C-alpha positions in Angstrom: -58.1 83.1 223.7 -61.9 82.6 223.2 -62.3 86.2 222.2 -59.5 86.1 219.7 -60.8 82.9 218.1 -64.4 84.4 217.9 -63.1 87.6 216.3 -61.0 85.6 213.8 -64.1 83.5 212.9 -66.3 86.6 212.6 -63.7 88.3 210.4 -63.3 85.2 208.3 -67.1 84.8 208.0 -67.5 88.5 207.1 -64.9 88.2 204.4 -66.5 85.1 203.0 -70.0 86.7 203.2 -68.6 89.8 201.4 -67.3 87.6 198.6 -70.6 86.0 198.1 -70.8 83.7 201.1 -69.4 80.2 201.5 -66.6 79.7 199.1 -64.7 82.6 197.5 -65.8 83.0 193.9 -63.1 82.2 191.3 -61.8 84.9 189.1 -63.6 85.4 185.8 -62.2 83.2 183.0 -63.0 85.9 180.5 -60.9 88.5 182.3 -58.0 86.0 182.6 -58.1 85.1 178.9 -58.3 88.7 177.7 -55.5 90.2 179.9 -53.1 87.3 180.7 -51.1 86.8 177.6 -50.9 90.5 176.7 -49.9 91.5 180.2 -47.2 88.8 180.1 -45.9 90.0 176.8 -45.9 93.6 178.0 -43.9 92.7 181.1 -41.4 90.8 179.0 -41.1 93.7 176.6 -40.6 96.3 179.4 -38.1 94.2 181.3 -36.1 92.7 178.5 -36.5 95.6 175.9 -33.8 98.0 177.2 -31.2 95.2 177.6 -32.1 93.8 174.2 -31.6 97.3 172.6 -28.3 97.8 174.3 -27.2 94.3 173.3 -28.1 94.8 169.6 -26.6 98.3 169.5 -23.3 97.6 171.2 -22.7 93.9 170.5 -24.5 92.6 167.4 -24.3 95.8 165.3 -20.5 96.3 165.7 -20.1 92.6 164.8 -22.2 93.0 161.7 -20.3 96.2 160.7 -16.9 94.4 161.3 -18.1 91.4 159.2 -19.0 93.8 156.4 -15.6 95.6 156.3 -13.9 92.2 156.6 -14.8 91.6 153.0 -12.9 94.7 151.8 -9.3 95.8 151.6 -9.9 99.0 153.5 -7.5 101.5 155.0 -9.9 103.1 157.4 -10.7 106.3 155.3 -13.6 106.8 153.0 -16.0 104.2 151.7 -14.9 100.6 151.3 -14.8 99.9 147.6 -12.1 97.3 147.1 -14.1 94.1 147.6 -11.9 91.0 148.2 -14.5 88.5 149.3 -13.1 85.8 151.7 -9.5 86.6 150.9 -8.9 88.3 154.3 -10.3 85.2 156.1 -8.2 82.8 154.0 -5.0 84.8 154.8 -5.9 84.9 158.6 -6.5 81.1 158.8 -3.3 80.3 156.9 -1.0 82.9 158.6 1.5 81.1 160.9 1.5 84.2 163.1 -2.2 83.9 163.7 -2.0 80.1 164.3 0.8 80.8 166.8 -1.4 83.4 168.6 -4.3 81.0 168.6 -2.2 78.3 170.2 -1.0 80.8 172.9 -4.6 81.7 173.7 -5.6 78.0 174.1 -2.5 77.4 176.2 -3.4 80.4 178.4 -7.0 78.9 178.7 -5.7 75.5 179.9 -3.0 76.9 182.2 -5.5 79.4 183.8 -7.9 76.6 184.6 -5.2 74.2 185.8 -3.2 76.7 187.9 -5.8 79.2 189.2 -8.6 76.7 189.9 -6.9 74.5 192.6 -5.1 77.5 194.2 -8.3 79.5 194.4 -10.3 76.6 195.9 -7.6 75.9 198.5 -7.5 79.6 199.5 -11.3 79.8 199.6 -11.4 76.7 201.9 -8.7 78.2 204.1 -10.4 81.7 204.3 -13.8 80.0 204.9 -12.5 78.9 208.3 -12.6 81.2 211.3 -9.2 82.9 211.8 -7.8 86.1 212.9 -7.6 89.0 210.3 -9.9 86.9 208.1 -11.5 90.0 206.5 -8.2 91.8 206.0 -6.7 88.8 204.2 -9.7 88.5 201.9 -9.4 92.2 201.0 -5.6 91.8 200.3 -6.2 88.8 198.0 -8.9 90.7 196.1 -6.9 94.0 195.7 -4.9 93.0 192.6 -8.2 92.3 190.7 -9.3 95.9 191.1 -6.0 97.5 190.1 -5.9 98.8 186.6 -4.3 96.6 183.9 -2.1 99.5 182.9 -0.7 99.9 186.4 -0.2 96.1 186.8 1.5 95.8 183.4 3.7 98.8 183.9 4.7 97.7 187.4 5.5 94.1 186.5 7.4 95.1 183.3 9.7 97.3 185.5 10.2 94.6 188.1 10.9 91.9 185.6 13.3 93.8 183.3 16.9 92.7 183.0 18.0 95.4 185.5 14.7 95.2 187.4 13.9 94.5 191.0 13.6 90.7 190.7 17.0 90.1 189.2 18.5 92.6 191.6 17.0 90.7 194.5 18.3 87.4 193.2 21.8 88.9 193.0 21.7 90.2 196.5 20.6 86.8 197.8 23.6 85.2 196.0 21.3 83.6 193.4 22.4 85.6 190.4 22.7 82.4 188.4 18.9 82.2 188.4 18.6 85.7 187.0 16.7 85.6 183.7 15.4 87.7 180.9 11.9 87.1 182.2 10.1 89.0 179.5 12.0 88.3 176.3 13.1 84.7 176.7 10.6 82.6 174.7 11.1 79.6 177.0 10.1 81.6 180.1 7.9 84.5 178.8 4.6 82.4 178.7 5.2 81.3 182.3 5.9 84.9 183.3 2.6 85.9 181.7 0.8 83.1 183.6 2.3 84.2 186.9 1.1 87.7 186.3 -2.4 86.6 185.3 -2.6 84.3 188.3 -1.6 87.1 190.6 -4.1 89.5 189.0 -7.2 87.3 188.8 -6.9 84.8 191.6 -8.7 87.1 194.0 -11.8 87.1 191.8 -11.9 83.3 191.8 -11.4 83.2 195.6 -14.2 85.6 196.2 -16.5 83.7 193.9 -15.7 80.4 195.6 -16.2 81.9 199.0 -19.7 83.1 198.0 -20.4 79.5 196.8 -19.1 78.1 200.1 -21.4 80.4 202.0 -24.4 79.0 200.2 -23.8 75.4 201.4 -26.1 74.6 204.4 -24.2 74.3 207.7 -26.5 71.5 208.7 -24.8 69.2 206.2 -21.5 69.7 207.8 -22.9 69.2 211.3 -24.6 65.9 210.2 -21.4 64.7 208.6 -19.4 65.5 211.7 -21.9 63.6 213.9 -21.5 60.6 211.6 -17.7 60.8 212.2 -16.6 62.0 208.8 -13.1 63.5 208.6 -12.3 66.9 207.2 -11.3 65.7 203.8 -14.2 63.3 203.6 -16.6 66.2 204.2 -14.9 68.3 201.5 -14.9 65.5 199.0 -18.5 64.4 199.7 -20.2 67.7 200.5 -18.2 70.8 199.6 -16.8 69.9 196.2 -20.1 68.6 194.7 -22.1 71.6 196.0 -19.4 74.0 194.9 -19.5 72.5 191.4 -21.9 75.1 189.8 -19.8 78.0 191.1 -16.6 76.4 189.7 -18.2 75.8 186.3 -19.3 79.5 186.1 -15.8 80.6 187.1 -14.3 78.3 184.5 -16.6 79.8 181.8 -15.6 83.4 182.7 -11.9 82.4 182.8 -12.1 80.7 179.3 -13.8 83.7 177.7 -11.4 86.1 179.4 -8.3 84.1 178.3 -9.5 84.0 174.7 -9.9 87.8 174.7 -6.7 88.6 176.6 -5.1 91.7 175.2 -4.2 94.5 177.7 -1.6 92.9 179.9 0.2 91.4 176.9 0.1 94.6 174.9 1.3 96.8 177.9 4.1 94.5 179.0 5.4 93.0 175.7 4.3 95.7 173.3 3.1 95.2 169.7 6.3 93.6 168.3 8.0 91.8 171.1 5.0 89.7 172.0 5.3 87.5 168.9 9.0 86.8 169.3 8.6 86.2 173.1 5.9 83.7 172.5 3.1 85.6 174.3 1.1 87.0 171.4 -2.6 86.5 171.4 -5.4 86.8 168.8 -6.2 90.3 170.1 -2.6 91.5 169.9 -2.4 90.0 166.4 -5.5 91.9 165.4 -4.1 95.2 166.6 -0.7 94.6 165.1 -1.9 93.5 161.6 -5.0 95.8 161.5 -4.8 99.2 163.1 -1.0 99.4 163.3 -0.6 98.2 159.8 -3.2 100.6 158.5 -5.3 97.6 157.2 -8.6 98.1 158.9 -10.4 95.7 156.6 -8.1 92.9 157.6 -8.3 93.9 161.3 -12.1 93.7 161.1 -11.9 90.2 159.6 -9.6 89.1 162.5 -12.1 90.5 165.0 -14.9 88.5 163.4 -12.8 85.3 163.6 -12.1 86.0 167.3 -15.8 86.5 167.9 -16.8 83.3 166.1 -14.2 81.2 168.0 -15.4 82.7 171.3 -19.0 82.2 170.3 -18.5 78.5 169.3 -16.6 77.7 172.5 -19.3 79.5 174.6 -22.1 77.6 173.0 -20.4 74.3 173.4 -19.6 75.0 177.0 -23.2 76.0 177.5 -24.5 72.9 175.8 -22.3 70.3 177.5 -21.3 71.9 180.8 -23.6 74.7 182.0 -26.9 73.3 180.8 -27.5 71.1 183.8 -26.9 74.1 186.1 -29.1 76.6 184.2 -31.9 74.6 182.7 -33.9 74.3 186.0 -33.5 78.0 186.7 -34.5 79.1 183.2 -37.2 76.6 182.3 -38.4 75.6 185.7 -37.1 72.0 185.0 -39.1 71.7 181.7 -37.1 70.7 178.7 
């Protein structure tokens, strides 16, 4: 022990002597002033530069081009010369079909949060407990999320057709009175869509919440159990508050995804049935009135309107909901 202590002291003394003896000399202020800011700027440019270039090239540039063509009556061929100003945007905002599609999008946003959130939290709490086949159940819940939307849409459209598997199963069970036109009935179609969306995306929410639950320190649960807290008291006082940031991030992703919903609706209901069935969205409206109608100028204007609506909602959510979760990580707690 004495030998190790002496060696450590000699090593420490030698290092100090090598640095000038006594106390280590501070770094030169001149060197810090000359290289610090430029080095920081270079690091920011190297790290953020590629992502910024990709963002400007594939996000902002297409939006700017779409905004440009939105001011023209353009068929998609040749230069755009028929300038119409804001007429496309006025037609969009006063079109009852677009207003109906906008309402469907907001309805899908609300129903997705109300239906998927509680179910996903309940499944995550259940799967966070030790049980047999825990890993297999997690994989099975997540499988629908990784299946292609084309496969999901085609499969569900076949099963939910008038002569499909669901109505046939109801008939065999003696419940033929409950057989419905699940896809074309305007009173049922939106709920059919919500059932398919919930089945498709609930796995992503469950995995996200499970990751959030894994980040909660186990010592908090042990201390609460020692204090005699019940299972639901522990969930209400520890789990739900600490799972809040994860839930808010999931809600943000769900909102943006619901506003941009296109593929499942387009595959299952098609370009014409969606409007009459009450499942049309802003994206299906854009394709139907833009590309399919040969009016690319109008379609570009619809795309800009969808972008602005999504941007405004994202900024408001960031300002009033996500700010308390991200400001400490981004600014180090400084306002």
